[in-house]
N, C-alpha and C positions, 0 to 999 in steps of 0.2 A: 503494498499499499507507501508506506512512505511519502514522496516526493507529492502523489497526484490524491491522494486524502489530503494535506494541510495545504495544498492550492485549493484543490474542491470547498476547505474552508474559509479559505482567505476570500475567495467570492463574496460568503454573507458579510465578512468583518468589514467590505469593500463596500457593500450597501452599504449598513447601518454610518456609515462616515465612520468609523473609528480610526484613530490612527494607525500605523504602523507601530510605533514605539508604545503602542500600549496592545499591543499580543503579547501571549506568549513564547520565548527565544525561538523557541521552534517553529510556531508557526513569522516570526521574522523573515527569519533565514527562507520559507520554504514563500514567505513574499518578495524578497529578495530575489528566490531567485525564476518566480515565472517572471517578475519584471525585467529583465535579460533577454529572459526569451520571449519578451513582445516588444522589443527593442525601445524597455525603455517607458511603456507605457503598459499598464498596470489592464487588460482587457477585462468589462465582465458580460460573464455567461449567465441572460439573464432571459426564461424564455419569451416569445412571443407573443402577441395578438393568435393569432391564428395558430402556433401549436396549442397554446390554454384553450381556445375555442374550438379546440376538430376534437380536446377528447372526449365529452360529451356527443357529439355526429360519431365517434368511430365506437362511441361504447352504444350507442341505439340501430346501428349497421350490427352490429359485436351481435346485439341480440337475437337479431333476425338471422340469422348467419347460424349462430346455436339453434335456434329453434327449427329451423327446415330439418340438421345435421341432427341435429337428438332428432323430430321427429322421424324421419326417415332412420333413425337405427330402431327405434321404435315398430317402426313396421316389417320390419327386418326380424322383429325378435319376434312379430304377433302374427306373421304372413300369416299362416293355418285358420287365424280368429279372427281375420280382415279381410272383406273384398278389396284385394285392392283393383284401381283403375288411370289408366294410364294416361287421359288426359290430367289428372290432376296428378300425378308425376311429371309430364311434361311443365306444368305451369307450376308446381315445384320447382325446379330446373332452372327456367326462365326466369324467376323474380329471385332464386340462389347470383344466377349475374345479374339481376340488374342490381341487386344489394353489389358485389365485389366488383363491379362499375363503379359505381355510386363513389365509397369509397377507395377507388381507384383512381381516381376523377379529381376528388375533392380536393387533391394535391392540391389541385390547379388556384386553388384560393390562397393560395402561401403567397405572393406577391401581392393580394391586398393588404394594408396596414391598414387601415382604417377602420374600423368594424363598430358599426351600432346594436346595440340593441335585437331592435327592427331585424336589421341584415344576419344579425347570427339566429334567428326564430326562421327566417327567410329561407337558411341555408338548409334546419333543418329541418324544414319542411315533408322534405322530398324522405329521408332517412325515413321519418314518421310513418309516412302515409305508407313505405316500404315494410316497416317491422308489423304494421296493420295486413298490409298481406297476410303475413307469416304468420297470423292467428288465426287467418278463413282457412290457412289452408291445412293447416296443424290440428286438430284438435286435440283437446287432454280434457281428460286422459282419453285412449282409445278402449271403446265397449267392446267387449265378446262382440261378433256377430257384426263391427262398424260394415257399410259398405260407402267403400269414399266415390264412389259413382254418385249414389244420393246425396253425398253430405255436400261435395263439390256444384250440383246443381241447385243445395237449398239457399248453399252460402253465396251462389254466381251473383246474383242482386249488388250485393252489399261489394264482391271482393268487385268487380268493375265500373262500379261507382266509384269506390278510392281512384283504382286504374286513372279512369279519367280525369283524372287529375293532376294525374304525374305532366302530360301533357301540355296544359292550362300551366303547371305550374314553370316549368319551362318553354312554355312561351312570355311568362311576365320575366321572366328572369331576361330573358336577350332585350327585352324593350326596354327595361331599365339601365341597360348599358348605349339604350338609346336609340330611336329611330332608326339613323344612321346603317348604326351595327345589324338590326333587324333586318336591313333590306338586305346587306351583304353578305347574310348566309344563305342568299337565291330560292328560287323556287320550291327546289327539292327540302330546303327544311320544312319549308313552310307546307307542304306538300306530307310530308309526313309526319309534320304537329296534328292537322287536321285529319289524313287519313288514322291516324293511334285515333284520336280522339272518339273517332267517327267511327272507328268496329267497339269500342268499348260501350258507348253507345248503345248499337247495338247488341252488344252480347249481355249488356240489361237486359233487355225486354226480350228478348227471344229466348227459347230453350231446346232447337234444332241442336244435335249433337253434333252435325256436319259442319255447321257455323263454330263451334267450337273445337274439335278438331284445326279444322280450318286456322281461325287464328289462334291455335296454339301452337303450330306448326308455321304460322308466318312470323312470330312475336320472334319464334327460336331462330330463326335465319335470317331475319332482322338483326338479329340483337346481337350473331356471330359477325356477322358482315362489317354491321361495326369496328365489332374488334381487329377484325381483321384489317381491316381499312385505318385506322384510328389512333391506336390505342395501344401500338407495339412497343414505346417507350415512352416509359417515366415521365412523365412534365412536358412529353410532347407537345407543342402548341395545338388545339387544333378546330378545323376551321365546321367542324358539324357539330354539331350535339345533339347528343339522346335525348329525347324528349324523360326531362324528369332529372336528369343530372345536370348539372354547372361546370361548368368550366368559365375561368377568368381570359 
């Protein structure tokens, strides 16, 4: 530990503006050592606003991912007592990918230096909606004889009502950056936003299984294409946004 331990403590002592002469002798040595390492200018490591605020957002996203993974684990354990429905599993995969992407793209906000409470709530909104989707997908507890097809269609109105908010949130996020920024995304962005919103609205009102099969497959293809085109490198500047996920 040695030097690194004492250097860590000198960060706090400097934050409280204590004179180096008031430190214990060993901390004074550590202070002098760290000053030499930075060219005579002592640099403090203080958490920036993004690092602080992203903690809560990451917790919400992690809770959603954990619920899905634990739900799949319980499905495997109770596979003889639960009737599995493949469209339900496909939406489970879709929401899982959406949560992971939301976490990945959260890094794009690291360049934002000034935060208001309402901006923070806005960034937290999409992860919160996505977490609620996981609650509707994975009932707790699993009852013996549970039919996931029946459960899916019992909850599909609430599920797709929440999902319909995600493209709206994304459009609001883009508009907040200015009308010019919104137009600069091009017609494909606007078409995607409108299409996903419309598909969710249709999914709310329709019970036809063929449509839900189509929508689940369509969304999976769409999200995989988005990953392949835009998200190969962390921090890469994106020109197109996935609805419900924000980029700076």
